[in-house]
KOLVOKE-757701 format. One line per 4 residues: number of its first residue (from 1); their letters; for each residue x, y, z of N, C-alpha, C. Coordinates in pm, whole numbers, padded with zeros to 5 digits, m for minus. Example, Ala and Ser with C-alpha at 12.3 -4.5 7.8 and 13.67 -1.06 7.14 Angstrom:
<atoms>
1) as) 01319/m00569/00780/01230/m00450/00780/01320/m00330/00780 ~ 01285/m00225/00708/01367/m00106/00714/01290/00003/00787
</atoms>
This chain:
<atoms>
1) mkpr) m02492/m02064/m00755/m02329/m02009/m00780/m02314/m02005/m00953 ~ m02222/m01911/m00923/m02227/m01930/m01111/m02047/m01960/m01079 ~ m02014/m02105/m01165/m01916/m02128/m01210/m01752/m02067/m01210 ~ m01793/m01932/m01271/m01685/m01789/m01249/m01663/m01788/m01119
5) sivf) m01769/m01743/m01043/m01770/m01706/m00926/m01675/m01856/m00838 ~ m01700/m01967/m00883/m01634/m02027/m00772/m01476/m02059/m00820 ~ m01487/m02023/m00943/m01324/m02007/m00985/m01249/m01982/m00887 ~ m01245/m01811/m00898/m01258/m01762/m00836/m01253/m01764/m00684
9) dlfg) m01339/m01816/m00601/m01345/m01841/m00447/m01261/m01972/m00438 ~ m01267/m02022/m00511/m01109/m02133/m00517/m00991/m02055/m00530 ~ m00955/m02037/m00634/m00825/m01948/m00589/m00764/m01890/m00482 ~ m00879/m01826/m00456/m00878/m01706/m00304/m00852/m01792/m00204
13) dyir) m00908/m01864/m00187/m00904/m01975/m00070/m00836/m02095/m00031 ~ m00789/m02117/m00116/m00685/m02264/m00165/m00612/m02268/m00239 ~ m00601/m02208/m00405/m00481/m02203/m00483/m00387/m02138/m00467 ~ m00421/m02029/m00422/m00345/m01952/m00428/m00220/m01932/m00341
17) yhgg) m00293/m02022/m00212/m00180/m02095/m00063/m00099/m02226/m00147 ~ m00117/m02240/m00261/m00053/m02392/m00319/m00004/m02330/m00407 ~ 00094/m02271/m00432/00144/m02233/m00556/00102/m02142/m00681 ~ m00018/m02144/m00657/m00133/m01998/m00727/m00091/m02074/m00878
21) evrl) m00113/m02209/m00854/m00193/m02250/m01059/m00271/m02405/m00981 ~ m00276/m02377/m01098/m00334/m02540/m01109/m00413/m02628/m01280 ~ m00398/m02759/m01223/m00429/m02822/m01339/m00551/m02811/m01337 ~ m00571/m02820/m01503/m00728/m02824/m01495/m00805/m02897/m01503
25) rtlt) m00703/m03025/m01497/m00777/m03168/m01409/m00850/m03095/m01338 ~ m00765/m03075/m01203/m00782/m03059/m01084/m00905/m02970/m01071 ~ m00905/m02898/m01113/m00996/m02766/m01112/m01117/m02854/m01172 ~ m01141/m02917/m01270/m01281/m02979/m01326/m01292/m03061/m01183
29) alle) m01235/m03135/m01143/m01225/m03231/m01034/m01302/m03119/m00887 ~ m01288/m03018/m00884/m01341/m02936/m00761/m01416/m02914/m00805 ~ m01475/m02822/m00922/m01567/m02816/m00938/m01719/m02938/m00977 ~ m01668/m03036/m01013/m01741/m03147/m01010/m01869/m03146/m00866
33) cfdv) m01790/m03080/m00758/m01827/m03089/m00642/m01938/m02965/m00606 ~ m01961/m02878/m00738/m02044/m02780/m00728/m02146/m02802/m00837 ~ m02156/m02929/m00869/m02251/m02995/m01026/m02225/m02910/m01176 ~ m02102/m02847/m01183/m02034/m02753/m01243/m01955/m02912/m01363
37) gest) m01998/m02962/m01484/m01939/m03031/m01598/m01845/m03013/m01631 ~ m01747/m03089/m01692/m01620/m03049/m01750/m01609/m02963/m01852 ~ m01725/m02928/m01958/m01693/m02880/m02074/m01735/m02765/m02022 ~ m01835/m02730/m01939/m01827/m02577/m01882/m01693/m02505/m01791
41) vrvv) m01635/m02601/m01746/m01524/m02548/m01677/m01411/m02469/m01797 ~ m01406/m02551/m01876/m01324/m02541/m02003/m01340/m02417/m02023 ~ m01504/m02422/m02115/m01544/m02288/m02168/m01515/m02198/m02027 ~ m01556/m02160/m01949/m01512/m02063/m01833/m01328/m02027/m01808
45) marl) m01299/m02129/m01825/m01125/m02075/m01805/m01067/m02052/m01936 ~ m01172/m02048/m02021/m01072/m02010/m02155/m01134/m01884/m02129 ~ m01265/m01860/m02131/m01275/m01721/m02080/m01187/m01599/m02021 ~ m01243/m01669/m01934/m01114/m01605/m01835/m00978/m01574/m01847
49) rreg) m00908/m01664/m01958/m00750/m01676/m02010/m00751/m01545/m02071 ~ m00873/m01543/m02116/m00910/m01435/m02277/m00921/m01273/m02197 ~ m00955/m01302/m02107/m01017/m01161/m02006/m00885/m01117/m01974 ~ m00783/m01145/m01948/m00631/m01158/m01872/m00654/m01246/m01715
53) wfdt) m00729/m01295/m01688/m00736/m01278/m01522/m00585/m01447/m01518 ~ m00611/m01490/m01603/m00479/m01640/m01604/m00401/m01668/m01700 ~ m00265/m01650/m01697/m00196/m01719/m01720/m00174/m01876/m01761 ~ m00152/m01966/m01855/m00193/m02056/m01914/m00035/m02113/m01937
57) rrdg) m00024/m02261/m01916/00139/m02267/m01942/00092/m02427/m01983 ~ 00180/m02559/m02046/00150/m02655/m02066/00261/m02738/m02001 ~ 00217/m02868/m01927/00258/m02902/m01858/00259/m03072/m01905 ~ 00312/m03118/m01998/00303/m03247/m02059/00141/m03247/m02159
61) retv) 00064/m03310/m02140/m00038/m03323/m02201/m00181/m03187/m02135 ~ m00088/m03191/m02008/m00169/m03114/m01899/m00181/m02972/m01948 ~ m00301/m02879/m01910/m00282/m02682/m01957/m00297/m02667/m01773 ~ m00217/m02614/m01754/m00239/m02527/m01612/m00235/m02390/m01621
65) yaln) m00365/m02342/m01537/m00384/m02209/m01503/m00311/m02187/m01386 ~ m00254/m02009/m01419/m00200/m01944/m01305/m00239/m01819/m01241 ~ m00239/m01771/m01173/m00261/m01629/m01136/m00155/m01556/m01192 ~ m00172/m01451/m01233/m00050/m01337/m01311/m00138/m01193/m01239
69) dksw) m00032/m01128/m01199/m00056/m00954/m01137/m00185/m00919/m01133 ~ m00247/m00899/m01250/m00388/m00877/m01219/m00473/m01016/m01163 ~ m00477/m01059/m01139/m00580/m01135/m01103/m00475/m01138/m00906 ~ m00395/m01178/m00874/m00336/m01182/m00759/m00357/m01028/m00697
73) rlld) m00330/m00891/m00775/m00441/m00779/m00673/m00589/m00813/m00640 ~ m00660/m00838/m00770/m00821/m00852/m00743/m00811/m00922/m00638 ~ m00731/m01091/m00570/m00769/m01148/m00459/m00725/m01074/m00324 ~ m00626/m01007/m00393/m00517/m00931/m00246/m00653/m00835/m00186
77) egrt) m00693/m00720/m00286/m00756/m00666/m00233/m00922/m00704/m00175 ~ m00959/m00840/m00253/m01077/m00884/m00231/m01093/m00934/m00097 ~ m00932/m00972/m00051/m00951/m01038/00117/m00903/m00960/00188 ~ m00886/m00843/00165/m00932/m00749/00276/m01015/m00701/00265
81) rife) m01102/m00629/00191/m01238/m00631/00214/m01325/m00688/00287 ~ m01312/m00780/00236/m01320/m00951/00266/m01360/m00977/00417 ~ m01216/m00950/00488/m01168/m01029/00613/m01147/m00980/00677 ~ m01113/m00799/00643/m01024/m00709/00790/m01226/m00618/00756
85) rsre) m01232/m00569/00882/m01317/m00434/00913/m01206/m00328/01013 ~ m01294/m00219/00993/m01211/m00112/01074/m01299/m00084/01239 ~ m01165/m00054/01347/m01228/m00087/01437/m01147/00060/01496 ~ m01111/00101/01474/m01048/00218/01519/m01105/00355/01526
89) pwdr) m01116/00444/01637/m01209/00554/01633/m01231/00622/01545 ~ m01323/00715/01499/m01365/00799/01375/m01290/00969/01390 ~ m01193/00985/01321/m01147/01158/01333/m01291/01295/01268 ~ m01373/01195/01192/m01510/01291/01189/m01457/01366/01053
93) qwsm) m01350/01251/00985/m01324/01303/00886/m01363/01291/00763 ~ m01405/01310/00621/m01463/01278/00524/m01373/01303/00426 ~ m01335/01188/00354/m01268/01166/00164/m01379/01186/00069 ~ m01357/01252/00065/m01438/01338/m00097/m01392/01281/m00240
97) viys) m01432/01211/m00317/m01399/01234/m00474/m01508/01298/m00520 ~ m01484/01434/m00632/m01567/01493/m00720/m01544/01450/m00829 ~ m01563/01411/m00949/m01554/01384/m01052/m01621/01437/m01168 ~ m01517/01403/m01314/m01573/01419/m01439/m01549/01344/m01523
101) vpes) m01660/01293/m01590/m01593/01200/m01707/m01708/01283/m01874 ~ m01588/01188/m01957/m01674/01279/m02054/m01790/01183/m02083 ~ m01867/01242/m02134/m02004/01140/m02163/m01976/01075/m02258 ~ m01914/01053/m02379/m01785/00945/m02442/m01780/00879/m02355
105) eral) m01757/00855/m02231/m01694/00764/m02185/m01689/00662/m02076 ~ m01899/00672/m02065/m01956/00593/m02035/m01942/00453/m01972 ~ m01854/00357/m02089/m01753/00229/m01988/m01690/00301/m01890 ~ m01610/00410/m01863/m01517/00468/m01771/m01560/00499/m01692
109) reel) m01672/00584/m01647/m01759/00597/m01573/m01827/00517/m01467 ~ m01871/00404/m01544/m01858/00313/m01446/m01809/00212/m01388 ~ m01688/00241/m01483/m01576/00131/m01392/m01541/00243/m01275 ~ m01540/00375/m01301/m01508/00428/m01154/m01617/00412/m01071
113) rkel) m01752/00438/m01107/m01833/00384/m00965/m01843/00279/m00882 ~ m01787/00204/m01006/m01754/00018/m00939/m01643/00025/m00833 ~ m01496/00144/m00837/m01466/00114/m00801/m01427/00194/m00629 ~ m01542/00315/m00667/m01581/00399/m00589/m01656/00340/m00464
117) awlg) m01761/00206/m00467/m01848/00150/m00405/m01750/00052/m00329 ~ m01689/00000/m00422/m01573/m00127/m00354/m01470/m00078/m00212 ~ m01426/00034/m00323/m01392/00096/m00147/m01409/00176/m00069 ~ m01530/00214/m00032/m01628/00184/00052/m01712/00354/00029
121) fgpl) m01688/00448/m00062/m01744/00545/m00101/m01901/00508/m00131 ~ m01976/00610/m00094/m02095/00627/m00119/m02144/00807/m00258 ~ m02263/00770/m00280/m02267/00876/m00369/m02357/00951/m00300 ~ m02295/01118/m00302/m02371/01203/m00210/m02436/01252/m00292
125) tsst) m02378/01286/m00440/m02475/01323/m00510/m02423/01245/m00659 ~ m02470/01283/m00780/m02394/01126/m00884/m02264/01192/m00899 ~ m02190/01262/m00887/m02048/01306/m00907/m01988/01360/m00803 ~ m02013/01284/m00675/m01958/01345/m00563/m01950/01237/m00426
129) wvsp) m01854/01145/m00427/m01871/01015/m00364/m01786/01113/m00221 ~ m01863/01011/m00093/m01795/01027/m00018/m01708/00911/00089 ~ m01659/00908/00174/m01613/00758/00302/m01571/00832/00340 ~ m01588/00766/00496/m01534/00800/00639/m01397/00747/00674
133) hdrl) m01335/00671/00538/m01229/00592/00529/m01126/00726/00439 ~ m01029/00704/00521/m00887/00759/00412/m00836/00680/00306 ~ m00930/00686/00197/m00893/00572/00062/m00900/00652/m00060 ~ m00802/00801/m00035/m00796/00858/m00136/m00726/00836/m00244
137) teiq) m00592/00747/m00164/m00509/00736/m00220/m00443/00598/m00353 ~ m00568/00517/m00257/m00580/00420/m00408/m00671/00510/m00499 ~ m00794/00564/m00509/m00877/00605/m00640/m00748/00694/m00726 ~ m00676/00770/m00693/m00571/00835/m00733/m00471/00759/m00803
141) ehfa) m00417/00645/m00763/m00344/00517/m00822/m00375/00408/m00933 ~ m00561/00397/m00873/m00609/00276/m00955/m00625/00402/m01124 ~ m00651/00505/m01135/m00700/00576/m01228/m00616/00690/m01282 ~ m00468/00658/m01224/m00353/00835/m01268/m00323/00774/m01455
145) dqps) m00369/00686/m01522/m00321/00636/m01636/m00451/00691/m01766 ~ m00567/00748/m01670/m00704/00764/m01742/m00708/00936/m01733 ~ m00642/00955/m01800/m00632/01131/m01848/m00762/01187/m01850 ~ m00861/01158/m01923/m01006/01167/m01949/m01056/01164/m01799
149) iqld) m01029/01117/m01710/m01114/01117/m01574/m01030/01237/m01534 ~ m01179/01380/m01460/m01133/01474/m01357/m01122/01491/m01214 ~ m01000/01401/m01183/m01063/01415/m01019/m01010/01490/m00910 ~ m01133/01558/m00829/m01067/01650/m00722/m01080/01560/m00577
153) llqc) m00969/01576/m00536/m00966/01462/m00432/m00964/01584/m00316 ~ m00996/01549/m00160/m01041/01675/m00144/m01113/01564/00067 ~ m01073/01590/00187/m01064/01557/00297/m01184/01705/00379 ~ m01228/01703/00411/m01372/01793/00478/m01385/01711/00619
157) rssg) m01451/01786/00674/m01548/01823/00842/m01729/01833/00770 ~ m01775/01779/00817/m01946/01851/00875/m01944/01933/00968 ~ m02094/01980/00984/m02134/02062/01070/m02105/02008/01254 ~ m02121/01867/01228/m02143/01825/01353/m02203/01611/01324
161) lsrd) m02164/01619/01411/m02165/01454/01455/m02403/01373/01383 ~ m02483/01472/01397/m02618/01509/01348/m02577/01505/01175 ~ m02562/01619/01105/m02512/01596/00990/m02418/01448/00895 ~ m02355/01389/00994/m02264/01334/00995/m02354/01154/00933
165) rema) m02444/01197/01045/m02549/01079/01004/m02698/01113/00897 ~ m02707/01166/00885/m02764/01222/00789/m02726/01223/00629 ~ m02616/01208/00640/m02510/01213/00522/m02528/01106/00462 ~ m02492/01016/00612/m02445/00857/00571/m02579/00796/00538
169) arcw) m02705/00869/00565/m02806/00784/00515/m02924/00830/00411 ~ m02803/00920/00297/m02810/00941/00239/m02760/00870/00076 ~ m02613/00817/00134/m02503/00765/00038/m02558/00589/00062 ~ m02601/00556/00144/m02614/00386/00174/m02749/00370/00251
173) elgs) m02799/00196/00122/m02919/00214/00183/m02878/00094/00304 ~ m02918/00228/00412/m02860/00085/00538/m02978/m00041/00623 ~ m03064/00054/00579/m03157/m00021/00609/m03218/m00179/00543 ~ m03210/m00161/00414/m03217/m00296/00353/m03091/m00350/00360
177) lddd) m02957/m00340/00366/m02803/m00400/00415/m02857/m00434/00499 ~ m02938/m00423/00627/m02906/m00447/00766/m02982/m00539/00752 ~ m03119/m00538/00714/m03251/m00641/00659/m03149/m00825/00607 ~ m03006/m00740/00515/m02964/m00888/00478/m02911/m00944/00512
181) yatl) m02832/m00871/00629/m02737/m00942/00732/m02756/m00988/00836 ~ m02898/m00972/00858/m02988/m01023/00931/m02983/m01192/00938 ~ m03069/m01169/00776/m03116/m01309/00711/m02894/m01407/00727 ~ m02846/m01352/00699/m02717/m01397/00704/m02716/m01467/00826
185) lrty) m02738/m01362/00950/m02748/m01490/01072/m02784/m01596/01079 ~ m02925/m01558/01054/m03041/m01655/01046/m03005/m01792/01015 ~ m02913/m01767/00864/m02905/m01932/00804/m02808/m01894/00849 ~ m02676/m01892/00892/m02549/m01960/00901/m02538/m01972/01098
189) rprm) m02619/m01930/01138/m02636/m01939/01319/m02608/m02028/01371 ~ m02757/m02117/01256/m02786/m02261/01364/m02694/m02369/01305 ~ m02633/m02344/01187/m02501/m02452/01132/m02386/m02473/01177 ~ m02366/m02330/01304/m02215/m02324/01345/m02206/m02462/01436
193) rayr) m02306/m02543/01505/m02281/m02658/01632/m02230/m02803/01498 ~ m02275/m02761/01384/m02295/m02870/01295/m02106/m02870/01265 ~ m02092/m02702/01191/m01961/m02639/01204/m01826/m02745/01271 ~ m01778/m02670/01417/m01825/m02714/01498/m01753/m02830/01547
197) agsl) m01848/m02916/01526/m01817/m03087/01554/m01793/m03154/01505 ~ m01787/m03101/01349/m01653/m03144/01292/m01805/m03261/01150 ~ m01926/m03252/01210/m01968/m03334/01157/m02022/m03347/00980 ~ m01949/m03286/00937/m01954/m03238/00757/m01859/m03350/00739
201) tpre) m01891/m03387/00631/m01739/m03453/00533/m01655/m03342/00515 ~ m01527/m03402/00469/m01412/m03300/00425/m01503/m03245/00226 ~ m01561/m03343/00215/m01608/m03267/00108/m01759/m03156/00074 ~ m01834/m03174/00218/m01906/m03109/00214/m01851/m02990/00298
205) alve) m01746/m02976/00375/m01675/m02898/00410/m01663/m02805/00297 ~ m01595/m02828/00246/m01527/m02740/00084/m01686/m02681/00058 ~ m01740/m02721/00028/m01897/m02664/m00039/m01955/m02596/00032 ~ m01965/m02644/00126/m02031/m02546/00245/m01968/m02391/00250
209) rmkl) m01834/m02413/00279/m01779/m02306/00285/m01740/m02227/00171 ~ m01719/m02248/00043/m01698/m02179/m00033/m01883/m02106/m00028 ~ m01943/m02213/m00025/m02122/m02121/00009/m02146/m02040/00077 ~ m02073/m02043/00201/m02058/m01939/00278/m01987/m01785/00226
213) vhdy) m01860/m01817/00156/m01821/m01701/00142/m01827/m01670/m00031 ~ m01946/m01719/m00058/m02011/m01669/m00175/m02127/m01573/m00131 ~ m02193/m01630/m00055/m02261/m01586/00066/m02234/m01410/00111 ~ m02159/m01418/00161/m02090/m01307/00249/m01995/m01183/00162
217) rmfp) m01939/m01235/00036/m01855/m01139/m00028/m01888/m01044/m00086 ~ m02025/m01099/m00157/m02127/m00921/m00180/m02071/m00824/m00112 ~ m02109/m00828/00018/m02155/m00788/00108/m02046/m00608/00138 ~ m01932/m00585/00125/m01833/m00561/00094/m01843/m00442/m00038
221) frdp) m01919/m00507/m00136/m01972/m00379/m00231/m02083/m00323/m00195 ~ m02089/m00327/m00039/m02270/m00241/m00001/m02235/m00172/00092 ~ m02161/m00190/00181/m02115/m00220/00286/m02009/m00108/00324 ~ m01998/m00027/00392/m01878/00099/00364/m01802/00071/00496
225) dlpe) m01880/00010/00592/m01791/m00022/00739/m01795/00060/00767 ~ m01859/00160/00819/m01891/00296/00876/m01841/00264/01014 ~ m01815/00354/01070/m01794/00441/01196/m01888/00406/01264 ~ m01911/00330/01410/m02037/00327/01525/m02125/00416/01523
229) ellp) m02030/00509/01522/m02172/00657/01592/m02235/00627/01419 ~ m02221/00633/01319/m02272/00605/01197/m02373/00550/01194 ~ m02404/00431/01266/m02446/00302/01199/m02593/00351/01277 ~ m02683/00284/01255/m02856/00264/01290/m02804/00197/01445
233) tgwh) m02911/00201/01487/m02945/00076/01619/m02977/00007/01578 ~ m02892/m00097/01665/m02963/m00248/01671/m02858/m00307/01534 ~ m02773/m00248/01416/m02700/m00293/01360/m02683/m00442/01367 ~ m02637/m00558/01255/m02602/m00659/01251/m02484/m00685/01183
237) grea) m02482/m00616/01104/m02351/m00577/01043/m02213/m00664/01084 ~ m02175/m00603/01193/m02031/m00637/01284/m02086/m00765/01311 ~ m02200/m00816/01410/m02242/m00964/01404/m02214/m01107/01311 ~ m02281/m01031/01128/m02232/m01138/01087/m02087/m01127/01019
241) hdlf) m02032/m01032/01015/m01887/m01040/01020/m01820/m01114/01141 ~ m01795/m01108/01249/m01779/m01241/01332/m01874/m01365/01293 ~ m01970/m01366/01270/m02004/m01487/01263/m01930/m01541/01153 ~ m01929/m01444/01036/m01816/m01582/00874/m01715/m01601/00969
245) lqah) m01643/m01484/01028/m01444/m01520/01032/m01504/m01658/01090 ~ m01607/m01712/01212/m01571/m01831/01248/m01661/m01932/01136 ~ m01743/m01924/01101/m01718/m02055/01024/m01657/m02055/00968 ~ m01596/m01960/00902/m01487/m01985/00782/m01372/m02085/00859
249) ealk) m01336/m02042/00995/m01265/m02109/01046/m01288/m02254/01100 ~ m01396/m02224/01091/m01486/m02396/01232/m01432/m02494/01069 ~ m01471/m02478/00957/m01467/m02502/00860/m01348/m02549/00741 ~ m01243/m02458/00806/m01091/m02487/00752/m01053/m02568/00747
253) apad) m00981/m02699/00846/m00937/m02770/00872/m00985/m02943/00800 ~ m01128/m02940/00776/m01182/m03062/00689/m01185/m03010/00556 ~ m01231/m02910/00534/m01256/m02866/00354/m01102/m02877/00333 ~ m00951/m02837/00359/m00783/m02756/00309/m00795/m02908/00343
257) gffv) m00843/m03014/00402/m00760/m03167/00425/m00872/m03213/00222 ~ m00936/m03208/00218/m01062/m03223/00130/m00950/m03199/m00045 ~ m00980/m03043/m00007/m00870/m03015/m00128/m00721/m03064/m00141 ~ m00639/m03069/m00061/m00516/m03146/m00109/m00523/m03280/m00129
261) eaag) m00606/m03318/m00055/m00607/m03455/m00103/m00677/m03496/m00313 ~ m00773/m03404/m00301/m00829/m03359/m00449/m00702/m03348/m00535 ~ m00562/m03247/m00522/m00458/m03211/m00576/m00381/m03227/m00574 ~ m00359/m03343/m00518/m00266/m03412/m00445/m00154/m03505/m00566
265) tdrv) m00211/m03609/m00612/m00107/m03665/m00758/m00156/m03541/m00871 ~ m00217/m03450/m00824/m00173/m03380/m00916/m00149/m03222/m00944 ~ m00081/m03267/m00801/00028/m03097/m00750/00087/m03049/m00865 ~ 00117/m02925/m00915/00207/m02908/m01031/00336/m02893/m00962
269) a) 00421/m02954/m01039/00617/m02920/m00994/00597/m02813/m01017
</atoms>
């Protein structure tokens, strides 16, 4: 787990629900649980502030890091993708994005592709991406201020379900994704008894919960949350998601207790 990732996970699971800001001293104490030293925390937080992810202010001799519009938006979008899964019947409509980006704007093209993947689109061809979910508005809004990107946004249907399944197999590496879901299940399913029994100390529960979030939160970048009729036989994704939610909830009380205690005397007024 990289310090940068731990910081975002702590803000996403805890600090956002306790005012959205935290003293550097408190953040340093929390990252000590993950064997991250004070000097590393200072370097990471300074870099994240320069990148525009956090605002800072002084409270006496203390530096306070606070979420801003950019980081709130990131955490809100991330939480939706990580914690929610579609269960609605599919209308067999595909959302299609056809884009054109000048060769001189390679960084912008990569940003577009990352955003498409994050929203569950997959590449049918290099510049044509599709999703079984209607998320065209999100794409249009995200790149509305980028005139160098030409977007054609369409909704369409294929010739039949067999073609739909063929398209899904072309757009996403479902076999390797399913294998990784199975690995997650093998890792965390045996731990559920200890989680539910409260066998972990509060500090251990916080660390374990953050590791759980870290291990699971990359799946939404890869998993388009396909309708059931497009999934391979024996798909482990939905079972893994349910286990993630159960484990996350089982660790909540002791982990929250540790966070509140750690932040208690340093709570920002």
